[in-house]
C-alpha positions in Angstrom: -13.5 -31.1 23.6 -12.0 -33.9 25.9 -14.5 -36.1 27.7 -14.9 -35.3 31.5 -13.4 -37.9 33.6 -15.8 -37.2 36.6 -19.3 -36.1 36.9 -21.2 -34.7 39.7 -23.0 -38.1 39.9 -20.0 -40.2 40.4 -18.1 -38.0 42.9 -18.4 -38.5 46.5 -20.5 -36.0 48.3 -17.7 -34.7 50.5 -15.5 -34.1 47.6 -18.1 -32.3 45.6 -18.9 -30.1 48.7 -15.2 -29.2 49.1 -15.0 -28.2 45.3 -18.1 -26.2 45.7 -16.7 -24.4 48.7 -13.3 -23.9 47.0 -15.2 -22.4 43.9 -17.2 -20.0 46.1 -14.1 -18.9 48.1 -12.2 -18.2 44.7 -15.2 -16.1 43.3 -15.7 -14.2 46.7 -12.1 -13.5 47.1 -11.6 -12.5 43.5 -14.4 -9.9 43.8 -13.1 -8.7 47.3 -9.7 -8.2 45.9 -11.2 -6.3 42.8 -9.5 -8.8 40.4 -11.4 -9.1 37.1 -12.0 -12.5 35.5 -10.0 -11.7 32.6 -6.9 -10.7 34.9 -7.3 -13.9 36.8 -7.6 -16.0 33.7 -4.4 -14.4 32.2 -2.4 -15.1 35.5 -3.6 -18.7 35.5 -3.3 -19.4 31.7 -6.9 -20.5 31.5 -10.0 -19.3 29.7 -12.9 -17.4 31.2 -15.1 -20.5 30.7 -12.7 -22.5 32.6 -12.8 -20.0 35.4 -16.6 -20.0 35.5 -16.5 -23.8 35.9 -13.9 -23.5 38.5 -15.9 -20.9 40.5 -19.1 -23.3 40.2 -17.1 -26.2 41.8 -17.1 -28.3 38.6 -15.3 -31.5 39.1 -14.0 -31.7 35.6 -11.8 -28.7 36.3 -8.3 -29.8 37.1 -7.2 -29.9 40.6 -4.1 -27.8 39.6 -6.4 -25.0 38.4 -8.1 -24.9 41.9 -4.8 -24.8 43.6 -3.4 -22.2 41.4 -6.2 -19.8 41.8 -6.2 -20.4 45.6 -2.4 -19.6 45.6 -2.7 -16.5 43.6 -5.6 -15.2 45.7 -3.6 -15.9 49.0 -5.8 -18.6 50.4 -3.9 -21.8 49.6 -2.7 -22.7 53.2 -6.3 -21.8 54.7 -8.1 -23.9 52.1 -5.6 -26.7 52.0 -3.5 -27.2 55.0 -0.2 -28.9 54.3 -0.4 -32.8 55.0 1.5 -34.1 57.8 4.9 -35.7 56.4 4.1 -38.9 58.1 1.4 -39.5 55.3 3.6 -39.3 52.5 7.2 -40.0 53.6 8.5 -43.5 53.6 10.5 -44.8 56.5 13.3 -47.2 55.0 12.9 -49.5 58.1 9.2 -49.7 58.0 7.8 -52.6 55.9 4.4 -54.0 55.6 4.4 -57.7 56.9 2.1 -60.1 55.1 -0.4 -62.2 57.0 -0.1 -66.0 57.0 -3.1 -66.1 54.5 -1.5 -63.5 52.2 1.9 -65.4 52.3 0.0 -68.7 51.8 0.8 -72.0 53.6 3.2 -74.8 52.7 0.2 -76.6 51.3 -0.3 -74.0 48.7 3.3 -74.5 47.5 2.9 -78.2 46.9 -0.5 -77.6 45.2 1.1 -76.9 41.8 
């Protein structure tokens, strides 16, 4: 079994709370929609042990598993609203300008 990358003691509190909330939502919606654990596991191609970890909000469960479960149960857009395109798209004319300190001064060039 692979070593967990994140434990609950190293994960920020807000992230752990979000995973726990997603896990509770997945569990609640699965029961409300009368989907058995075995059926959801089959649709997601995961084991029942992984589903139990997912429903508990375990940070060792992959993000893809959480998102797949939310999508299958019809809650993806409510639980994870789409990000604004300004957060991930690059504008070709927008560049980061280095400060004088980051660029270095002429004195630094002659130092070596």
